[in-house]
All heavy atoms as TSV, in Angstrom:
chain	resi	resn	atom	element	x	y	z
A	1	VAL	N	N	-1.626	0.709	-8.688
A	1	VAL	CA	C	-2.696	0.371	-7.831
A	1	VAL	C	C	-2.155	0.056	-6.438
A	1	VAL	O	O	-1.334	-0.567	-6.298
A	1	VAL	CB	C	-3.449	-0.786	-8.384
A	1	VAL	CG1	C	-4.612	-1.246	-7.476
A	1	VAL	CG2	C	-3.944	-0.690	-9.802
A	2	VAL	N	N	-2.979	0.636	-5.398
A	2	VAL	CA	C	-2.672	0.327	-4.059
A	2	VAL	C	C	-3.807	-0.376	-3.459
A	2	VAL	O	O	-4.929	0.137	-3.490
A	2	VAL	CB	C	-2.307	1.659	-3.271
A	2	VAL	CG1	C	-2.049	1.237	-1.784
A	2	VAL	CG2	C	-1.180	2.402	-3.838
A	3	LEU	N	N	-3.561	-1.509	-2.808
A	3	LEU	CA	C	-4.623	-2.241	-2.166
A	3	LEU	C	C	-4.287	-2.049	-0.647
A	3	LEU	O	O	-3.244	-2.299	-0.167
A	3	LEU	CB	C	-4.530	-3.745	-2.480
A	3	LEU	CG	C	-4.820	-4.041	-3.980
A	3	LEU	CD1	C	-4.655	-5.525	-4.193
A	3	LEU	CD2	C	-6.186	-3.603	-4.441
A	4	SER	N	N	-5.398	-1.729	0.087
A	4	SER	CA	C	-5.253	-1.521	1.580
A	4	SER	C	C	-6.547	-2.063	2.162
A	4	SER	O	O	-7.510	-2.271	1.578
A	4	SER	CB	C	-4.949	-0.128	1.907
A	4	SER	OG	O	-6.041	0.723	1.569
A	5	SER	N	N	-6.508	-2.117	3.526
A	5	SER	CA	C	-7.622	-2.683	4.224
A	5	SER	C	C	-7.784	-2.015	5.535
A	5	SER	O	O	-6.732	-1.631	6.146
A	5	SER	CB	C	-7.436	-4.126	4.496
A	5	SER	OG	O	-8.615	-4.585	5.268
A	6	THR	N	N	-9.006	-1.654	5.925
A	6	THR	CA	C	-9.276	-1.047	7.263
A	6	THR	C	C	-9.565	-2.044	8.337
A	6	THR	O	O	-9.901	-1.692	9.473
A	6	THR	CB	C	-10.294	0.031	7.087
A	6	THR	OG1	O	-11.536	-0.666	6.636
A	6	THR	CG2	C	-9.963	1.164	6.196
A	7	VAL	N	N	-9.538	-3.268	7.900
A	7	VAL	CA	C	-9.800	-4.423	8.949
A	7	VAL	C	C	-8.663	-5.372	8.899
A	7	VAL	O	O	-7.979	-5.569	7.846
A	7	VAL	CB	C	-11.162	-5.147	8.648
A	7	VAL	CG1	C	-12.339	-4.260	8.809
A	7	VAL	CG2	C	-11.150	-5.718	7.212
A	8	ALA	N	N	-8.312	-5.922	10.087
A	8	ALA	CA	C	-7.215	-6.871	10.110
A	8	ALA	C	C	-7.324	-8.005	9.276
A	8	ALA	O	O	-6.344	-8.609	8.703
A	8	ALA	CB	C	-6.948	-7.273	11.569
A	9	ARG	N	N	-8.557	-8.632	9.147
A	9	ARG	CA	C	-8.818	-9.835	8.296
A	9	ARG	C	C	-9.816	-9.504	7.212
A	9	ARG	O	O	-11.014	-9.676	7.430
A	9	ARG	CB	C	-9.196	-11.000	9.082
A	9	ARG	CG	C	-8.061	-11.423	10.105
A	9	ARG	CD	C	-8.407	-12.732	10.771
A	9	ARG	NE	N	-7.271	-13.069	11.537
A	9	ARG	CZ	C	-7.413	-13.253	12.927
A	9	ARG	NH1	N	-8.577	-13.190	13.473
A	9	ARG	NH2	N	-6.260	-13.551	13.655
A	10	PRO	N	N	-9.372	-8.975	6.086
A	10	PRO	CA	C	-10.349	-8.648	4.981
A	10	PRO	C	C	-11.047	-9.921	4.532
A	10	PRO	O	O	-10.483	-11.021	4.575
A	10	PRO	CB	C	-9.540	-7.995	3.931
A	10	PRO	CG	C	-8.163	-8.428	4.138
A	10	PRO	CD	C	-7.948	-8.734	5.637
A	11	GLY	N	N	-12.156	-9.820	3.845
A	11	GLY	CA	C	-12.914	-10.898	3.304
A	11	GLY	C	C	-12.372	-11.475	2.030
A	11	GLY	O	O	-13.023	-12.324	1.493
A	12	ILE	N	N	-11.311	-10.904	1.512
A	12	ILE	CA	C	-10.821	-11.386	0.283
A	12	ILE	C	C	-9.276	-11.701	0.473
A	12	ILE	O	O	-8.596	-11.266	1.426
A	12	ILE	CB	C	-10.917	-10.396	-0.882
A	12	ILE	CG1	C	-10.111	-9.112	-0.572
A	12	ILE	CG2	C	-12.379	-10.058	-1.142
A	12	ILE	CD1	C	-9.838	-8.188	-1.725
A	13	ASP	N	N	-8.803	-12.540	-0.405
A	13	ASP	CA	C	-7.365	-12.742	-0.459
A	13	ASP	C	C	-6.575	-11.577	-1.226
A	13	ASP	O	O	-6.604	-11.558	-2.461
A	13	ASP	CB	C	-7.121	-14.132	-1.223
A	13	ASP	CG	C	-5.616	-14.495	-1.234
A	13	ASP	OD1	O	-4.773	-13.748	-0.921
A	13	ASP	OD2	O	-5.355	-15.703	-1.466
A	14	VAL	N	N	-6.018	-10.759	-0.402
A	14	VAL	CA	C	-5.416	-9.492	-0.945
A	14	VAL	C	C	-4.327	-9.915	-1.875
A	14	VAL	O	O	-4.146	-9.314	-2.951
A	14	VAL	CB	C	-4.985	-8.558	0.223
A	14	VAL	CG1	C	-4.291	-7.360	-0.407
A	14	VAL	CG2	C	-6.169	-8.120	1.019
A	15	GLU	N	N	-3.438	-10.802	-1.587
A	15	GLU	CA	C	-2.318	-11.211	-2.430
A	15	GLU	C	C	-2.856	-11.751	-3.764
A	15	GLU	O	O	-2.325	-11.497	-4.787
A	15	GLU	CB	C	-1.367	-12.095	-1.718
A	15	GLU	CG	C	-0.590	-11.501	-0.629
A	15	GLU	CD	C	0.260	-10.283	-1.072
A	15	GLU	OE1	O	0.760	-10.360	-2.265
A	15	GLU	OE2	O	0.408	-9.365	-0.342
A	16	ALA	N	N	-3.854	-12.554	-3.685
A	16	ALA	CA	C	-4.405	-13.084	-4.959
A	16	ALA	C	C	-4.999	-11.970	-5.775
A	16	ALA	O	O	-4.749	-12.043	-7.026
A	16	ALA	CB	C	-5.475	-14.243	-4.639
A	17	ALA	N	N	-5.651	-11.058	-5.204
A	17	ALA	CA	C	-6.163	-9.840	-5.956
A	17	ALA	C	C	-5.065	-9.058	-6.555
A	17	ALA	O	O	-5.140	-8.633	-7.736
A	17	ALA	CB	C	-7.004	-8.992	-5.038
A	18	ALA	N	N	-3.959	-8.876	-5.788
A	18	ALA	CA	C	-2.814	-8.153	-6.384
A	18	ALA	C	C	-2.157	-8.914	-7.482
A	18	ALA	O	O	-1.898	-8.369	-8.532
A	18	ALA	CB	C	-1.770	-7.983	-5.168
A	19	ASP	N	N	-2.021	-10.251	-7.390
A	19	ASP	CA	C	-1.524	-10.962	-8.459
A	19	ASP	C	C	-2.386	-10.881	-9.725
A	19	ASP	O	O	-1.899	-10.772	-10.834
A	19	ASP	CB	C	-1.378	-12.498	-8.115
A	19	ASP	CG	C	-0.202	-12.635	-7.098
A	19	ASP	OD1	O	0.684	-11.819	-6.992
A	19	ASP	OD2	O	-0.232	-13.772	-6.358
A	20	ARG	N	N	-3.657	-10.974	-9.591
A	20	ARG	CA	C	-4.519	-10.883	-10.718
A	20	ARG	C	C	-4.448	-9.458	-11.413
A	20	ARG	O	O	-4.373	-9.337	-12.599
A	20	ARG	CB	C	-6.029	-11.065	-10.219
A	20	ARG	CG	C	-6.952	-11.124	-11.397
A	20	ARG	CD	C	-8.144	-11.888	-11.032
A	20	ARG	NE	N	-8.932	-11.961	-12.294
A	20	ARG	CZ	C	-9.991	-12.739	-12.376
A	20	ARG	NH1	N	-10.406	-13.496	-11.431
A	20	ARG	NH2	N	-10.594	-12.754	-13.448
A	21	LEU	N	N	-4.303	-8.413	-10.572
A	21	LEU	CA	C	-4.221	-7.046	-11.144
A	21	LEU	C	C	-2.760	-7.001	-11.870
A	21	LEU	O	O	-2.688	-6.377	-12.910
A	21	LEU	CB	C	-4.264	-6.007	-10.084
A	21	LEU	CG	C	-5.685	-5.786	-9.536
A	21	LEU	CD1	C	-5.634	-4.959	-8.312
A	21	LEU	CD2	C	-6.511	-5.050	-10.643
A	22	ARG	N	N	-1.753	-7.528	-11.291
A	22	ARG	CA	C	-0.405	-7.494	-11.887
A	22	ARG	C	C	-0.479	-8.259	-13.245
A	22	ARG	O	O	0.388	-7.849	-14.128
A	22	ARG	CB	C	0.630	-8.172	-10.909
A	22	ARG	CG	C	1.048	-7.332	-9.851
A	22	ARG	CD	C	2.129	-8.019	-8.941
A	22	ARG	NE	N	2.281	-7.195	-7.766
A	22	ARG	CZ	C	1.958	-7.612	-6.534
A	22	ARG	NH1	N	1.402	-8.814	-6.364
A	22	ARG	NH2	N	2.177	-6.863	-5.457
A	23	SER	N	N	-1.259	-9.294	-13.305
A	23	SER	CA	C	-1.299	-9.959	-14.668
A	23	SER	C	C	-1.816	-9.222	-15.775
A	23	SER	O	O	-1.658	-9.480	-16.932
A	23	SER	CB	C	-2.188	-11.303	-14.475
A	23	SER	OG	O	-3.510	-10.990	-14.396
A	24	THR	N	N	-2.467	-8.043	-15.439
A	24	THR	CA	C	-2.906	-7.122	-16.471
A	24	THR	C	C	-1.873	-6.092	-16.869
A	24	THR	O	O	-2.038	-5.262	-17.744
A	24	THR	CB	C	-4.223	-6.370	-16.066
A	24	THR	OG1	O	-3.852	-5.487	-15.034
A	24	THR	CG2	C	-5.292	-7.303	-15.600
A	25	GLY	N	N	-0.769	-6.187	-16.146
A	25	GLY	CA	C	0.276	-5.150	-16.464
A	25	GLY	C	C	0.338	-3.981	-15.495
A	25	GLY	O	O	1.239	-3.197	-15.502
A	26	ALA	N	N	-0.556	-3.920	-14.566
A	26	ALA	CA	C	-0.604	-2.904	-13.561
A	26	ALA	C	C	0.492	-3.052	-12.498
A	26	ALA	O	O	0.820	-4.183	-12.119
A	26	ALA	CB	C	-2.018	-2.865	-12.802
A	27	SER	N	N	1.035	-1.876	-12.023
A	27	SER	CA	C	1.886	-1.910	-10.853
A	27	SER	C	C	1.005	-1.989	-9.752
A	27	SER	O	O	0.108	-1.098	-9.520
A	27	SER	CB	C	2.733	-0.705	-10.920
A	27	SER	OG	O	3.546	-0.588	-9.751
A	28	VAL	N	N	1.191	-2.942	-8.757
A	28	VAL	CA	C	0.340	-3.078	-7.601
A	28	VAL	C	C	1.230	-3.176	-6.334
A	28	VAL	O	O	2.183	-3.778	-6.278
A	28	VAL	CB	C	-0.394	-4.367	-7.651
A	28	VAL	CG1	C	-1.347	-4.499	-6.472
A	28	VAL	CG2	C	-1.257	-4.412	-8.990
A	29	HIS	N	N	0.684	-2.373	-5.344
A	29	HIS	CA	C	1.356	-2.375	-4.052
A	29	HIS	C	C	0.279	-2.641	-2.955
A	29	HIS	O	O	-0.773	-2.149	-3.120
A	29	HIS	CB	C	1.899	-0.923	-3.706
A	29	HIS	CG	C	3.089	-0.586	-4.574
A	29	HIS	ND1	N	4.408	-0.806	-4.142
A	29	HIS	CD2	C	3.169	0.055	-5.804
A	29	HIS	CE1	C	5.234	-0.343	-5.117
A	29	HIS	NE2	N	4.459	0.132	-6.067
A	30	VAL	N	N	0.711	-3.503	-2.054
A	30	VAL	CA	C	-0.154	-3.880	-1.001
A	30	VAL	C	C	0.231	-3.118	0.258
A	30	VAL	O	O	1.447	-3.306	0.729
A	30	VAL	CB	C	-0.198	-5.404	-0.707
A	30	VAL	CG1	C	-1.042	-5.747	0.485
A	30	VAL	CG2	C	-0.716	-6.060	-1.991
A	31	LEU	N	N	-0.597	-2.340	0.757
A	31	LEU	CA	C	-0.438	-1.557	2.031
A	31	LEU	C	C	-1.013	-2.399	3.118
A	31	LEU	O	O	-2.246	-2.481	3.189
A	31	LEU	CB	C	-0.915	-0.172	1.981
A	31	LEU	CG	C	-0.475	0.786	2.985
A	31	LEU	CD1	C	1.027	1.025	2.831
A	31	LEU	CD2	C	-1.251	2.173	2.874
A	32	PRO	N	N	-0.151	-3.013	4.012
A	32	PRO	CA	C	-0.826	-3.908	5.059
A	32	PRO	C	C	-1.670	-3.154	6.013
A	32	PRO	O	O	-1.519	-1.984	6.253
A	32	PRO	CB	C	0.427	-4.570	5.709
A	32	PRO	CG	C	1.549	-3.660	5.416
A	32	PRO	CD	C	1.231	-2.892	4.182
A	33	TYR	N	N	-2.598	-3.937	6.551
A	33	TYR	CA	C	-3.461	-3.349	7.633
A	33	TYR	C	C	-2.616	-2.776	8.721
A	33	TYR	O	O	-1.506	-3.278	9.107
A	33	TYR	CB	C	-4.287	-4.487	8.243
A	33	TYR	CG	C	-5.013	-4.007	9.545
A	33	TYR	CD1	C	-6.186	-3.257	9.436
A	33	TYR	CD2	C	-4.507	-4.328	10.739
A	33	TYR	CE1	C	-6.844	-2.762	10.555
A	33	TYR	CE2	C	-5.150	-3.842	11.870
A	33	TYR	CZ	C	-6.330	-3.064	11.713
A	33	TYR	OH	O	-6.899	-2.637	12.866
A	34	ASP	N	N	-2.972	-1.676	9.206
A	34	ASP	CA	C	-2.271	-0.979	10.205
A	34	ASP	C	C	-3.379	-0.290	11.156
A	34	ASP	O	O	-4.208	0.512	10.692
A	34	ASP	CB	C	-1.411	0.194	9.603
A	34	ASP	CG	C	-0.431	0.741	10.653
A	34	ASP	OD1	O	-0.889	1.692	11.398
A	34	ASP	OD2	O	0.730	0.412	10.685
A	35	ARG	N	N	-3.147	-0.553	12.469
A	35	ARG	CA	C	-4.127	0.024	13.447
A	35	ARG	C	C	-4.227	1.490	13.337
A	35	ARG	O	O	-5.238	2.093	13.553
A	35	ARG	CB	C	-3.815	-0.531	14.843
A	35	ARG	CG	C	-4.034	-1.848	15.142
A	35	ARG	CD	C	-3.810	-2.287	16.606
A	35	ARG	NE	N	-2.661	-1.512	17.123
A	35	ARG	CZ	C	-1.818	-2.031	18.065
A	35	ARG	NH1	N	-2.027	-3.195	18.547
A	35	ARG	NH2	N	-0.858	-1.206	18.409
A	36	HIS	N	N	-3.082	2.162	13.259
A	36	HIS	CA	C	-3.065	3.560	13.207
A	36	HIS	C	C	-3.804	4.169	12.086
A	36	HIS	O	O	-4.647	5.115	12.170
A	36	HIS	CB	C	-1.646	4.092	13.307
A	36	HIS	CG	C	-1.473	5.603	13.144
A	36	HIS	ND1	N	-2.050	6.400	14.095
A	36	HIS	CD2	C	-0.820	6.344	12.295
A	36	HIS	CE1	C	-1.737	7.707	13.749
A	36	HIS	NE2	N	-0.967	7.714	12.667
A	37	LEU	N	N	-3.528	3.574	10.848
A	37	LEU	CA	C	-4.297	4.047	9.665
A	37	LEU	C	C	-5.810	3.763	9.875
A	37	LEU	O	O	-6.611	4.551	9.432
A	37	LEU	CB	C	-3.776	3.462	8.450
A	37	LEU	CG	C	-2.356	3.833	8.022
A	37	LEU	CD1	C	-1.937	3.023	6.755
A	37	LEU	CD2	C	-2.314	5.261	7.821
A	38	ALA	N	N	-6.177	2.578	10.353
A	38	ALA	CA	C	-7.525	2.199	10.444
A	38	ALA	C	C	-8.273	3.054	11.440
A	38	ALA	O	O	-9.534	3.343	11.268
A	38	ALA	CB	C	-7.652	0.670	10.962
A	39	ALA	N	N	-7.659	3.583	12.400
A	39	ALA	CA	C	-8.317	4.466	13.410
A	39	ALA	C	C	-8.707	5.790	12.775
A	39	ALA	O	O	-9.552	6.587	13.270
A	39	ALA	CB	C	-7.319	4.753	14.531
A	40	GLY	N	N	-8.187	6.186	11.656
A	40	GLY	CA	C	-8.420	7.545	10.998
A	40	GLY	C	C	-7.745	8.644	11.749
A	40	GLY	O	O	-6.998	8.435	12.646
A	41	GLY	N	N	-8.035	9.896	11.284
A	41	GLY	CA	C	-7.436	11.008	11.928
A	41	GLY	C	C	-6.137	11.364	11.410
A	41	GLY	O	O	-5.730	10.866	10.210
A	42	ALA	N	N	-5.313	12.260	12.034
A	42	ALA	CA	C	-4.076	12.662	11.612
A	42	ALA	C	C	-3.045	11.541	11.489
A	42	ALA	O	O	-2.994	10.677	12.367
A	42	ALA	CB	C	-3.544	13.820	12.498
A	43	LEU	N	N	-2.272	11.629	10.417
A	43	LEU	CA	C	-1.269	10.550	10.178
A	43	LEU	C	C	-0.012	10.880	10.926
A	43	LEU	O	O	0.593	11.973	10.704
A	43	LEU	CB	C	-1.000	10.423	8.671
A	43	LEU	CG	C	0.074	9.399	8.269
A	43	LEU	CD1	C	-0.353	8.011	8.724
A	43	LEU	CD2	C	0.355	9.524	6.772
A	44	ARG	N	N	0.434	9.974	11.745
A	44	ARG	CA	C	1.719	10.136	12.465
A	44	ARG	C	C	2.634	8.965	12.122
A	44	ARG	O	O	2.380	7.864	12.590
A	44	ARG	CB	C	1.535	10.294	13.999
A	44	ARG	CG	C	0.767	11.497	14.361
A	44	ARG	CD	C	0.496	11.651	15.894
A	44	ARG	NE	N	1.718	11.465	16.626
A	44	ARG	CZ	C	1.711	11.208	17.936
A	44	ARG	NH1	N	0.541	11.026	18.558
A	44	ARG	NH2	N	2.873	10.967	18.565
A	45	THR	N	N	3.593	9.217	11.190
A	45	THR	CA	C	4.406	8.165	10.690
A	45	THR	C	C	5.058	7.316	11.730
A	45	THR	O	O	5.269	6.159	11.625
A	45	THR	CB	C	5.423	8.644	9.649
A	45	THR	OG1	O	6.205	9.695	10.330
A	45	THR	CG2	C	4.708	9.250	8.487
A	46	GLU	N	N	5.393	7.872	12.929
A	46	GLU	CA	C	6.084	7.157	13.933
A	46	GLU	C	C	5.202	6.189	14.576
A	46	GLU	O	O	5.674	5.175	15.254
A	46	GLU	CB	C	6.655	8.118	14.995
A	46	GLU	CG	C	5.654	8.801	15.932
A	46	GLU	CD	C	5.137	10.113	15.328
A	46	GLU	OE1	O	5.343	10.394	14.184
A	46	GLU	OE2	O	4.414	10.901	16.086
A	47	LEU	N	N	3.784	6.270	14.427
A	47	LEU	CA	C	2.915	5.294	14.939
A	47	LEU	C	C	2.597	4.125	13.963
A	47	LEU	O	O	1.956	3.124	14.295
A	47	LEU	CB	C	1.629	5.977	15.385
A	47	LEU	CG	C	1.709	6.974	16.454
A	47	LEU	CD1	C	0.325	7.550	16.759
A	47	LEU	CD2	C	2.342	6.294	17.723
A	48	LEU	N	N	3.029	4.198	12.665
A	48	LEU	CA	C	2.936	3.141	11.795
A	48	LEU	C	C	3.744	1.981	12.094
A	48	LEU	O	O	4.828	2.084	12.500
A	48	LEU	CB	C	3.219	3.670	10.295
A	48	LEU	CG	C	2.453	4.740	9.769
A	48	LEU	CD1	C	2.967	5.205	8.423
A	48	LEU	CD2	C	0.967	4.289	9.606
A	49	ALA	N	N	3.190	0.737	11.825
A	49	ALA	CA	C	3.972	-0.476	11.975
A	49	ALA	C	C	5.014	-0.537	10.899
A	49	ALA	O	O	4.911	0.051	9.797
A	49	ALA	CB	C	2.999	-1.647	11.840
A	50	ARG	N	N	6.104	-1.133	11.278
A	50	ARG	CA	C	7.271	-1.208	10.350
A	50	ARG	C	C	6.806	-1.766	8.920
A	50	ARG	O	O	7.249	-1.172	7.961
A	50	ARG	CB	C	8.349	-2.128	10.934
A	50	ARG	CG	C	9.572	-2.271	10.138
A	50	ARG	CD	C	10.677	-3.023	10.777
A	50	ARG	NE	N	11.780	-3.292	9.893
A	50	ARG	CZ	C	12.736	-2.360	9.507
A	50	ARG	NH1	N	12.583	-1.133	9.816
A	50	ARG	NH2	N	13.698	-2.724	8.645
A	51	PRO	N	N	6.087	-2.883	8.770
A	51	PRO	CA	C	5.686	-3.249	7.488
A	51	PRO	C	C	4.970	-2.215	6.666
A	51	PRO	O	O	5.209	-2.085	5.467
A	51	PRO	CB	C	4.878	-4.498	7.709
A	51	PRO	CG	C	5.145	-4.994	9.085
A	51	PRO	CD	C	5.590	-3.714	9.893
A	52	THR	N	N	4.119	-1.414	7.369
A	52	THR	CA	C	3.324	-0.385	6.651
A	52	THR	C	C	4.304	0.699	6.204
A	52	THR	O	O	4.158	1.162	5.103
A	52	THR	CB	C	2.355	0.185	7.584
A	52	THR	OG1	O	1.474	-0.829	8.045
A	52	THR	CG2	C	1.438	1.246	6.872
A	53	ARG	N	N	5.282	1.127	7.085
A	53	ARG	CA	C	6.261	2.137	6.637
A	53	ARG	C	C	7.077	1.716	5.470
A	53	ARG	O	O	7.369	2.415	4.587
A	53	ARG	CB	C	7.178	2.505	7.905
A	53	ARG	CG	C	6.550	3.519	8.837
A	53	ARG	CD	C	7.569	3.906	9.920
A	53	ARG	NE	N	7.440	2.960	10.964
A	53	ARG	CZ	C	8.467	2.302	11.539
A	53	ARG	NH1	N	9.732	2.698	11.093
A	53	ARG	NH2	N	8.333	1.512	12.508
A	54	LEU	N	N	7.521	0.394	5.516
A	54	LEU	CA	C	8.343	-0.088	4.341
A	54	LEU	C	C	7.464	-0.068	3.119
A	54	LEU	O	O	8.013	0.303	2.132
A	54	LEU	CB	C	8.761	-1.444	4.741
A	54	LEU	CG	C	9.892	-1.542	5.805
A	54	LEU	CD1	C	10.095	-3.043	6.158
A	54	LEU	CD2	C	11.117	-0.852	5.376
A	55	ALA	N	N	6.256	-0.509	3.132
A	55	ALA	CA	C	5.443	-0.567	1.976
A	55	ALA	C	C	5.124	0.805	1.490
A	55	ALA	O	O	5.132	1.084	0.234
A	55	ALA	CB	C	4.049	-1.284	2.230
A	56	ALA	N	N	4.887	1.792	2.313
A	56	ALA	CA	C	4.645	3.185	1.947
A	56	ALA	C	C	5.880	3.804	1.362
A	56	ALA	O	O	5.786	4.554	0.418
A	56	ALA	CB	C	4.113	4.044	3.182
A	57	THR	N	N	6.988	3.444	1.889
A	57	THR	CA	C	8.431	3.965	1.295
A	57	THR	C	C	8.554	3.398	-0.053
A	57	THR	O	O	8.996	4.066	-1.045
A	57	THR	CB	C	9.483	3.562	2.213
A	57	THR	OG1	O	9.333	4.155	3.490
A	57	THR	CG2	C	10.807	4.035	1.690
A	58	ARG	N	N	8.267	2.112	-0.334
A	58	ARG	CA	C	8.464	1.557	-1.651
A	58	ARG	C	C	7.482	2.154	-2.631
A	58	ARG	O	O	7.852	2.484	-3.774
A	58	ARG	CB	C	8.149	0.028	-1.633
A	58	ARG	CG	C	9.317	-0.768	-1.065
A	58	ARG	CD	C	9.267	-2.282	-1.224
A	58	ARG	NE	N	8.068	-2.739	-0.605
A	58	ARG	CZ	C	8.039	-3.262	0.769
A	58	ARG	NH1	N	9.090	-3.186	1.522
A	58	ARG	NH2	N	6.971	-3.761	1.211
A	59	LEU	N	N	6.210	2.453	-2.188
A	59	LEU	CA	C	5.195	3.068	-3.031
A	59	LEU	C	C	5.757	4.532	-3.396
A	59	LEU	O	O	5.654	4.885	-4.550
A	59	LEU	CB	C	3.876	3.119	-2.305
A	59	LEU	CG	C	2.739	3.923	-3.009
A	59	LEU	CD1	C	2.460	3.392	-4.401
A	59	LEU	CD2	C	1.518	3.989	-2.104
A	60	ALA	N	N	6.112	5.291	-2.380
A	60	ALA	CA	C	6.644	6.664	-2.604
A	60	ALA	C	C	7.837	6.627	-3.519
A	60	ALA	O	O	7.897	7.513	-4.526
A	60	ALA	CB	C	6.962	7.267	-1.350
A	61	ALA	N	N	8.756	5.688	-3.450
A	61	ALA	CA	C	9.906	5.669	-4.406
A	61	ALA	C	C	9.452	5.340	-5.832
A	61	ALA	O	O	9.909	6.023	-6.822
A	61	ALA	CB	C	10.816	4.494	-3.883
A	62	GLU	N	N	8.493	4.414	-5.991
A	62	GLU	CA	C	8.062	4.201	-7.307
A	62	GLU	C	C	7.317	5.339	-7.916
A	62	GLU	O	O	7.548	5.656	-9.144
A	62	GLU	CB	C	7.066	2.948	-7.366
A	62	GLU	CG	C	6.683	2.608	-8.802
A	62	GLU	CD	C	5.964	1.269	-8.911
A	62	GLU	OE1	O	6.164	0.316	-8.132
A	62	GLU	OE2	O	4.951	1.251	-9.801
A	63	VAL	N	N	6.491	5.931	-7.173
A	63	VAL	CA	C	5.693	7.194	-7.611
A	63	VAL	C	C	6.788	8.229	-8.031
A	63	VAL	O	O	6.622	8.895	-9.129
A	63	VAL	CB	C	4.758	7.711	-6.566
A	63	VAL	CG1	C	4.243	9.051	-6.979
A	63	VAL	CG2	C	3.648	6.721	-6.401
A	64	PHE	N	N	7.822	8.466	-7.174
A	64	PHE	CA	C	8.849	9.437	-7.527
A	64	PHE	C	C	9.538	9.162	-8.802
A	64	PHE	O	O	9.788	9.953	-9.626
A	64	PHE	CB	C	9.771	9.570	-6.414
A	64	PHE	CG	C	10.868	10.704	-6.683
A	64	PHE	CD1	C	10.645	12.021	-6.631
A	64	PHE	CD2	C	12.172	10.215	-6.953
A	64	PHE	CE1	C	11.580	12.936	-6.906
A	64	PHE	CE2	C	13.183	11.147	-7.193
A	64	PHE	CZ	C	12.822	12.509	-7.217
A	65	GLU	N	N	9.964	7.854	-8.942
A	65	GLU	CA	C	10.539	7.488	-10.220
A	65	GLU	C	C	9.764	7.734	-11.403
A	65	GLU	O	O	10.258	8.166	-12.424
A	65	GLU	CB	C	10.890	5.992	-10.083
A	65	GLU	CG	C	12.166	5.645	-9.335
A	65	GLU	CD	C	12.474	4.136	-9.485
A	65	GLU	OE1	O	12.106	3.413	-10.406
A	65	GLU	OE2	O	13.122	3.664	-8.488
A	66	LEU	N	N	8.484	7.385	-11.384
A	66	LEU	CA	C	7.538	7.599	-12.429
A	66	LEU	C	C	7.445	9.085	-12.752
A	66	LEU	O	O	7.364	9.416	-13.960
A	66	LEU	CB	C	6.176	6.973	-12.173
A	66	LEU	CG	C	6.229	5.451	-12.214
A	66	LEU	CD1	C	4.736	4.949	-11.746
A	66	LEU	CD2	C	6.358	4.856	-13.643
A	67	SER	N	N	7.483	9.935	-11.733
A	67	SER	CA	C	7.278	11.328	-11.972
A	67	SER	C	C	8.491	11.870	-12.652
A	67	SER	O	O	8.359	12.741	-13.471
A	67	SER	CB	C	7.052	12.087	-10.675
A	67	SER	OG	O	8.311	12.216	-9.872
A	68	GLN	N	N	9.631	11.347	-12.428
A	68	GLN	CA	C	10.886	11.779	-13.131
A	68	GLN	C	C	10.954	11.383	-14.557
A	68	GLN	O	O	11.577	12.022	-15.400
A	68	GLN	CB	C	12.115	11.323	-12.277
A	68	GLN	CG	C	12.179	11.875	-10.911
A	68	GLN	CD	C	12.069	13.337	-10.865
A	68	GLN	OE1	O	12.961	14.067	-11.437
A	68	GLN	NE2	N	11.143	13.919	-10.212
A	69	LYS	N	N	10.442	10.235	-14.899
A	69	LYS	CA	C	10.398	9.745	-16.206
A	69	LYS	C	C	9.541	10.522	-17.178
A	69	LYS	O	O	9.779	10.513	-18.397
A	69	LYS	CB	C	10.012	8.203	-16.227
A	69	LYS	CG	C	11.054	7.345	-15.629
A	69	LYS	CD	C	10.614	5.898	-15.691
A	69	LYS	CE	C	11.641	4.951	-15.162
A	69	LYS	NZ	N	11.141	3.568	-15.096
A	70	ARG	N	N	8.523	11.116	-16.710
A	70	ARG	CA	C	7.585	11.797	-17.526
A	70	ARG	C	C	7.824	13.219	-17.729
A	70	ARG	O	O	7.067	13.921	-18.285
A	70	ARG	CB	C	6.120	11.675	-16.867
A	70	ARG	CG	C	5.831	10.153	-16.818
A	70	ARG	CD	C	4.308	9.932	-16.775
A	70	ARG	NE	N	4.073	8.493	-17.013
A	70	ARG	CZ	C	3.320	7.805	-16.198
A	70	ARG	NH1	N	2.821	8.373	-15.129
A	70	ARG	NH2	N	3.085	6.530	-16.448
A	71	ARG	N	N	9.001	13.690	-17.347
A	71	ARG	CA	C	9.370	15.137	-17.597
A	71	ARG	C	C	9.940	15.302	-18.845
A	71	ARG	O	O	10.520	14.676	-19.558
A	71	ARG	CB	C	10.319	15.571	-16.456
A	71	ARG	CG	C	9.603	15.662	-15.173
A	71	ARG	CD	C	10.585	16.277	-14.099
A	71	ARG	NE	N	9.773	16.615	-12.961
A	71	ARG	CZ	C	10.097	17.428	-12.109
A	71	ARG	NH1	N	11.254	18.147	-12.191
A	71	ARG	NH2	N	9.348	17.643	-11.050
């Protein structure tokens, strides 16, 4: 599960929501708010904030690992 937001201050506690989902056994990643993503349009990785790039990299690594286990 990936949680993301298009606003800087969402109306919910994203970390609490992530913890609740994790308690069900789900793998949860929080993609932090990023102005570049919120603007929409073409994705340019060099414009992503460092925390967003790190979170996206961790997500991609987990997805890749899972894809290799199911072969």
